[in-house]
ZAMARGU-4260 file (C-alpha; in steps of 0.2 Angstrom, whole numbers, plus 5000, padded with zeros to 4 digits):
<rodrens>
0) 5436/5395/5556 | 5425/5410/5551 | 5411/5398/5546 | 5412/5388/5563 | 5412/5404/5573
5) 5398/5412/5564 | 5387/5397/5569 | 5387/5405/5586 | 5378/5421/5580 | 5361/5413/5585
10) 5347/5425/5587 | 5358/5440/5583 | 5359/5435/5564 | 5345/5447/5560 | 5356/5462/5566
15) 5370/5456/5554 | 5357/5457/5540 | 5351/5474/5545 | 5367/5482/5548 | 5374/5483/5529
20) 5358/5492/5524 | 5360/5505/5538 | 5378/5507/5534 | 5374/5510/5516 | 5361/5524/5520
25) 5374/5532/5533 | 5388/5532/5520 | 5376/5539/5506 | 5370/5553/5517 | 5388/5558/5523
30) 5396/5557/5505 | 5382/5568/5498 | 5387/5583/5509 | 5403/5587/5500 | 5394/5587/5483
35) 5382/5599/5489 | 5396/5610/5497 | 5404/5611/5479 | 5387/5618/5472 | 5387/5631/5486
40) 5404/5637/5481 | 5403/5636/5463 | 5385/5641/5460 | 5378/5650/5476 | 5393/5660/5480
45) 5398/5664/5462 | 5380/5670/5459 | 5378/5678/5476 | 5362/5668/5477 | 5358/5668/5496
50) 5342/5658/5493 | 5351/5645/5484 | 5364/5644/5497 | 5351/5643/5511 | 5342/5629/5502
55) 5357/5619/5499 | 5363/5622/5516 | 5346/5615/5523 | 5349/5599/5513 | 5366/5597/5520
60) 5359/5599/5538 | 5346/5586/5534 | 5358/5574/5526 | 5370/5576/5542 | 5355/5572/5553
65) 5351/5557/5543 | 5369/5551/5543 | 5369/5553/5562 | 5353/5544/5564 | 5358/5529/5553
70) 5376/5529/5562 | 5368/5528/5579 | 5357/5514/5574 | 5372/5505/5566 | 5382/5507/5582
75) 5367/5500/5593 | 5364/5485/5582 | 5382/5482/5580 | 5385/5482/5599 | 5370/5470/5602
80) 5376/5458/5589 | 5394/5458/5595 | 5390/5456/5613 | 5377/5443/5609 | 5390/5434/5599
85) 5403/5434/5613 | 5390/5428/5625 | 5385/5413/5614 | 5403/5409/5611 | 5408/5409/5629
90) 5393/5398/5633 | 5397/5386/5619 | 5415/5385/5625 | 5410/5382/5643 | 5397/5369/5638
95) 5411/5360/5628 | 5423/5360/5642 | 5409/5353/5653 | 5408/5338/5641 | 5427/5335/5642
100) 5434/5319/5649 | 5448/5319/5661 | 5459/5314/5646 | 5453/5329/5636 | 5456/5341/5651
105) 5474/5334/5652 | 5477/5341/5635 | 5474/5359/5640 | 5480/5368/5655 | 5468/5377/5666
110) 5476/5394/5663 | 5475/5391/5644 | 5456/5387/5645 | 5453/5402/5656 | 5462/5413/5643
115) 5452/5406/5629 | 5436/5409/5638 | 5440/5427/5642 | 5454/5435/5632 | 5452/5426/5616
120) 5433/5428/5616 | 5435/5446/5620 | 5447/5448/5605 | 5435/5440/5594 | 5420/5449/5600
125) 5429/5466/5598 | 5435/5462/5581 | 5418/5456/5576 | 5411/5473/5582 | 5424/5483/5572
130) 5420/5472/5557 | 5402/5476/5557 | 5405/5494/5561 | 5420/5498/5550 | 5423/5484/5538
135) 5406/5486/5530 | 5407/5505/5531 | 5425/5508/5524 | 5424/5499/5508 | 5407/5507/5504
140) 5414/5524/5509 | 5430/5520/5498 | 5420/5514/5482 | 5406/5527/5483 | 5419/5541/5487
145) 5430/5536/5472 | 5416/5536/5460 | 5410/5553/5466 | 5427/5559/5464 | 5428/5552/5447
150) 5412/5560/5442 | 5420/5577/5447 | 5436/5574/5437 | 5441/5558/5429 | 5460/5564/5426
155) 5463/5568/5445 | 5455/5551/5449 | 5469/5542/5440 | 5480/5547/5455 | 5469/5538/5467
160) 5468/5523/5455 | 5486/5521/5457 | 5488/5525/5476 | 5474/5514/5482 | 5481/5497/5474
165) 5499/5502/5479 | 5493/5505/5497 | 5483/5489/5498 | 5497/5478/5493 | 5509/5486/5505
170) 5496/5484/5520 | 5493/5466/5514 | 5512/5462/5514 | 5514/5469/5532 | 5499/5461/5540
175) 5501/5444/5532 | 5518/5442/5542 | 5511/5450/5558 | 5497/5436/5559 | 5510/5423/5563
180) 5517/5433/5577 | 5501/5435/5587 | 5499/5416/5591 | 5514/5416/5602 | 5507/5432/5611
185) 5491/5422/5616 | 5502/5408/5622 | 5512/5420/5633 | 5496/5426/5641 | 5492/5408/5645
190) 5509/5407/5654 | 5505/5423/5663 | 5488/5417/5669 | 5496/5400/5674 | 5508/5409/5686
195) 5495/5421/5693 | 5483/5406/5696 | 5496/5395/5704 | 5502/5410/5715 | 5484/5414/5721
200) 5479/5396/5725 | 5495/5393/5734 | 5498/5410/5742 | 5498/5402/5760 | 5512/5390/5754
205) 5521/5405/5746 | 5520/5415/5762 | 5525/5400/5773 | 5541/5397/5764 | 5544/5416/5762
210) 5545/5414/5743 | 5537/5431/5739 | 5553/5437/5730 | 5555/5421/5720 | 5536/5423/5714
215) 5539/5441/5710 | 5554/5437/5700 | 5545/5422/5691 | 5530/5434/5687 | 5542/5448/5681
220) 5551/5436/5669 | 5534/5429/5662 | 5527/5447/5661 | 5543/5453/5652 | 5542/5439/5640
225) 5524/5442/5636 | 5528/5461/5634 | 5543/5458/5622 | 5533/5445/5611 | 5518/5458/5610
230) 5530/5472/5605 | 5538/5461/5592 | 5521/5458/5584 | 5515/5475/5586 | 5531/5483/5579
235) 5529/5475/5563 | 5510/5479/5562 | 5512/5497/5566 | 5523/5499/5550 | 5506/5499/5542
240) 5502/5517/5547 | 5518/5526/5541 | 5517/5517/5524 | 5499/5521/5523 | 5501/5540/5527
245) 5516/5541/5515 | 5506/5534/5500 | 5490/5544/5504 | 5499/5561/5509 | 5509/5559/5492
250) 5492/5556/5483 | 5484/5571/5492 | 5499/5583/5487 | 5498/5577/5469 | 5479/5580/5469
255) 5482/5598/5476 | 5496/5602/5464 | 5487/5596/5448 | 5470/5601/5454 | 5476/5619/5458
260) 5483/5620/5440 | 5466/5614/5433 | 5457/5628/5444 | 5469/5641/5438 | 5466/5636/5419
265) 5447/5635/5422 | 5446/5616/5419 | 5440/5613/5437 | 5429/5624/5449 | 5436/5629/5466
270) 5421/5620/5474 | 5424/5605/5464 | 5442/5604/5470 | 5436/5606/5488 | 5424/5592/5486
275) 5437/5581/5477 | 5449/5584/5492 | 5435/5580/5504 | 5432/5563/5495 | 5451/5560/5496
280) 5450/5562/5515 | 5436/5550/5515 | 5445/5538/5505 | 5461/5540/5517 | 5450/5537/5532
285) 5442/5522/5524 | 5459/5514/5520 | 5464/5518/5538 | 5449/5509/5545 | 5452/5494/5534
290) 5470/5494/5539 | 5465/5494/5558 | 5452/5480/5555 | 5466/5469/5546 | 5477/5473/5561
295) 5464/5467/5573 | 5460/5452/5562 | 5478/5447/5563 | 5476/5444/5582 | 5458/5438/5581
300) 5464/5425/5569 | 5476/5418/5582 | 5462/5419/5595 | 5449/5411/5584 | 5461/5396/5580
305) 5463/5393/5599 | 5444/5394/5602 | 5440/5383/5588 | 5453/5370/5594 | 5443/5369/5610
310) 5426/5368/5600 | 5433/5355/5589 | 5441/5344/5602 | 5435/5326/5600 | 5426/5321/5616
315) 5433/5303/5619 | 5421/5298/5632 | 5403/5300/5626 | 5386/5291/5627 | 5385/5276/5615
320) 5372/5278/5601 | 5360/5266/5610 | 5364/5265/5628 | 5358/5249/5637 | 5355/5259/5653
325) 5349/5277/5653 | 5340/5289/5664 | 5324/5288/5655 | 5324/5270/5652 | 5327/5265/5670
330) 5315/5278/5678 | 5305/5264/5686 | 5320/5256/5694 | 5329/5260/5710 | 5338/5276/5707
335) 5354/5269/5714 | 5354/5252/5706 | 5362/5237/5715 | 5381/5242/5715 | 5389/5226/5709
340) 5406/5231/5701 | 5417/5219/5691 | 5434/5222/5683 | 5438/5210/5668 | 5456/5209/5663
345) 5457/5228/5663 | 5473/5237/5657 | 5474/5256/5656 | 5487/5269/5649 | 5485/5288/5649
350) 5491/5289/5631 | 5476/5282/5622 | 5486/5282/5605 | 5495/5266/5611 | 5512/5273/5616
355) 5518/5273/5634 | 5517/5260/5647 | 5502/5253/5656 | 5497/5261/5672 | 5486/5246/5676
360) 5489/5229/5669 | 5477/5214/5669 | 5466/5219/5683 | 5452/5207/5688 | 5441/5206/5703
365) 5422/5208/5708 | 5414/5218/5722 | 5397/5212/5727 | 5383/5225/5731 | 5385/5232/5749
370) 5403/5226/5751 | 5417/5237/5757 | 5433/5236/5746 | 5449/5244/5751 | 5463/5247/5739
375) 5481/5250/5746 | 5498/5251/5739 | 5513/5263/5737 | 5512/5280/5729 | 5510/5279/5710
380) 5504/5261/5709 | 5487/5266/5701 | 5475/5266/5715 | 5466/5282/5710 | 5467/5278/5692
385) 5458/5261/5695 | 5443/5269/5704 | 5442/5283/5691 | 5437/5269/5678 | 5421/5265/5688
390) 5412/5281/5684 | 5421/5282/5667 | 5431/5297/5670 | 5443/5288/5659 | 5440/5273/5647
395) 5449/5257/5649 | 5463/5253/5636 | 5459/5234/5636 | 5446/5224/5645 | 5430/5230/5653
400) 5423/5237/5669 | 5405/5232/5673 | 5392/5239/5685 | 5377/5228/5688 | 5384/5216/5674
405) 5383/5230/5661 | 5399/5237/5653 | 5401/5255/5659 | 5402/5260/5641 | 5384/5255/5638
410) 5378/5266/5651 | 5371/5284/5648 | 5385/5294/5657 | 5372/5304/5667 | 5365/5287/5673
415) 5381/5279/5677 | 5387/5294/5687 | 5371/5296/5696 | 5374/5278/5703 | 5391/5284/5709
420) 5397/5295/5723 | 5415/5301/5722 | 5426/5309/5735 | 5442/5313/5726 | 5459/5315/5732
425) 5458/5334/5731 | 5444/5340/5741 | 5434/5353/5730 | 5422/5365/5737 | 5414/5380/5728
430) 5410/5398/5733 | 5393/5398/5742 | 5386/5392/5758 | 5389/5376/5767 | 5371/5371/5763
435) 5373/5374/5744 | 5389/5364/5743 | 5381/5349/5752 | 5366/5350/5741 | 5377/5345/5727
440) 5374/5327/5733 | 5355/5329/5731 | 5347/5346/5728 | 5330/5340/5734 | 5336/5334/5751
445) 5327/5340/5766 | 5336/5349/5781 | 5334/5332/5791 | 5343/5323/5777 | 5357/5336/5776
450) 5359/5335/5795 | 5360/5316/5795 | 5373/5315/5781 | 5383/5328/5791 | 5382/5318/5807
455) 5387/5302/5798 | 5402/5312/5790 | 5406/5319/5808 | 5404/5336/5801 | 5388/5342/5810
460) 5397/5348/5826 | 5409/5360/5818 | 5396/5366/5806 | 5385/5370/5821 | 5399/5379/5829
465) 5399/5393/5816 | 5387/5408/5819 | 5378/5405/5803 | 5378/5386/5804 | 5374/5378/5787
470) 5372/5396/5779 | 5390/5400/5783 | 5398/5407/5767 | 5413/5398/5761 | 5428/5406/5752
475) 5434/5401/5736 | 5438/5382/5737 | 5433/5382/5755 | 5448/5392/5760 | 5441/5396/5777
480) 5440/5378/5782 | 5454/5366/5788 | 5459/5351/5778 | 5449/5339/5789 | 5434/5350/5788
485) 5434/5351/5769 | 5436/5332/5768 | 5421/5329/5780 | 5410/5341/5770 | 5415/5332/5754
490) 5410/5315/5762 | 5394/5322/5768 | 5390/5328/5751 | 5393/5311/5743 | 5383/5302/5757
495) 5368/5313/5754 | 5368/5307/5736 | 5364/5289/5743 | 5373/5281/5729 | 5374/5263/5724
500) 5393/5264/5723 | 5403/5276/5734 | 5422/5280/5730 | 5433/5287/5744 | 5450/5291/5737
505) 5461/5294/5752 | 5447/5305/5758 | 5451/5304/5777 | 5469/5307/5776 | 5467/5324/5786
510) 5455/5316/5799 | 5461/5309/5815 | 5459/5290/5818 | 5445/5292/5830 | 5435/5302/5819
515) 5439/5291/5804 | 5433/5276/5814 | 5416/5285/5817 | 5414/5289/5798 | 5418/5271/5794
520) 5405/5265/5807 | 5392/5276/5798 | 5396/5267/5782 | 5392/5250/5789 | 5376/5257/5798
525) 5368/5269/5785 | 5376/5263/5769 | 5374/5244/5771 | 5367/5242/5753 | 5381/5254/5745
530) 5396/5246/5738 | 5411/5256/5745 | 5428/5258/5738 | 5441/5265/5750 | 5458/5270/5745
535) 5469/5273/5760 | 5487/5273/5766 | 5483/5268/5784 | 5481/5250/5788 | 5468/5255/5802
540) 5457/5263/5788 | 5456/5246/5778 | 5457/5232/5790 | 5438/5230/5792 | 5435/5230/5774
545) 5427/5214/5766 | 5440/5214/5753 | 5457/5222/5752 | 5466/5224/5736 | 5485/5227/5736
550) 5492/5235/5721 | 5510/5235/5716 | 5516/5244/5700 | 5499/5243/5692 | 5496/5225/5695
555) 5486/5216/5709 | 5499/5209/5721 | 5486/5201/5733 | 5468/5201/5738 | 5459/5196/5753
560) 5454/5200/5771 | 5466/5209/5783 | 5470/5192/5791 | 5472/5183/5775 | 5484/5196/5768
565) 5495/5196/5784 | 5497/5178/5781 | 5500/5178/5762 | 5506/5195/5755 | 5523/5201/5759
570) 5519/5219/5753 | 5504/5220/5765 | 5514/5213/5779 | 5528/5226/5776 | 5515/5241/5776
575) 5507/5234/5792 | 5524/5232/5800 | 5530/5249/5796 | 5515/5257/5803 | 5515/5246/5818
580) 5533/5252/5821 | 5528/5270/5820 | 5514/5267/5833 | 5527/5259/5845 | 5540/5273/5842
585) 5526/5286/5846 | 5521/5276/5861
</rodrens>
């Protein structure tokens, strides 16, 4: 794990190399001061030599300034290295998530990915900073202080030689058990973030159903669960401090007792005892720092494993080693290609390991360039799954999907998705202006092209009604727009792309029938060369399609024109009849 994470140090490795040298100079300067202090006490004061005292005192001041100087440099470069490491790691995680297929994304909840990109990375970043700042300093301080204490009096050093191993074993036993308790803490944070995220996204629904009290109770339970789990982990870890203080204070008392006797009998100078006790305090402080680092590392280990899990996730949809169709290789061809789509004996299941039932079974059909293909069927029959296979958002389990007679798995993903425009079931807009959102379809589009796409999507009128027009700022997810307005903006964004294949996944459900008819008319008028796939629930939305596919339980129940299916397909006739009855009742 450490090896994988250290790869993200990048350009900050130079600081990691420099920091140990600075720490060594800092420690050496600081630990020389007590030794000089003992000389002032045992030589300068005993001999009443003011000049000696002043000279040694000046050396102490210079050493203190040197320790401060090297300490400040250490903190500066430590901060640069840790902040840079955190930035690189977040960028690597975000880039990795961008490569995820839908199947990969399904493995992690959104809240969990947010926690890993924020809280887990912050844990690692802070721990890395403390490791550079303290874990290098503390062992150096401990070792050098011990040898300086040994040089003052070897017999007193025996006490430290016993206390330090005893303390190290005690700390290791406590913290090795605490490590296992911090993984559930991070999982509880995931759950807490999920509840907050769901509440904020669905706040209008919460208020509409007057469920604020229910949401408060749900949050309280999750918050209490997280708090208790964190307390359980920390309660064990904090035993470290009392054990450490007990051992080190016991060692200090023994040193004062035996050292005092040595001073009394003239075997040890008073200044030497003061210096020895100073080094004992330095050793105590070093052990405290090491203990704190181990405590931080216990939690960082849990965070590191979660971060590495994302980085190590096997991306199941990738470009082939030698794609037959790529962006570079086809630069001279029409950007949007022809748009022919063919399904050959396609079967699909979400669990790619082989278990579970097929969502789609033995699907075969072909759509010619420029055709409008409609897909209709009951809820859960696999309509959205079918069209998601075209831009390779999922990979087929069996069979093949071909675009322009080439298996989609032989396309470079960027090229394949460049050929395809998608308006998904859930209308997604981003914070920013209306113009910025529409330009996702083609960031080089002119104002005239933007306006044409918006007119075709029947979005121009409502955009013009806003005081700032296309520069109107959208709230998160387009919260300041109605459902129908969001759908029309998403359609305009896809139409601006001028793709070879346009997929509309129930994307006019919030639009009235008259507006929907105008949008369909624009498809026939301005996207005559584009192959259009329409998923819809209303017969009126699909009746003019060149081919209508009726899905039932993941299989093709019927295929043909509106009139052909009315004559030959019972499911289509039932759907049509139920909607006709609805119209008659309303009339």
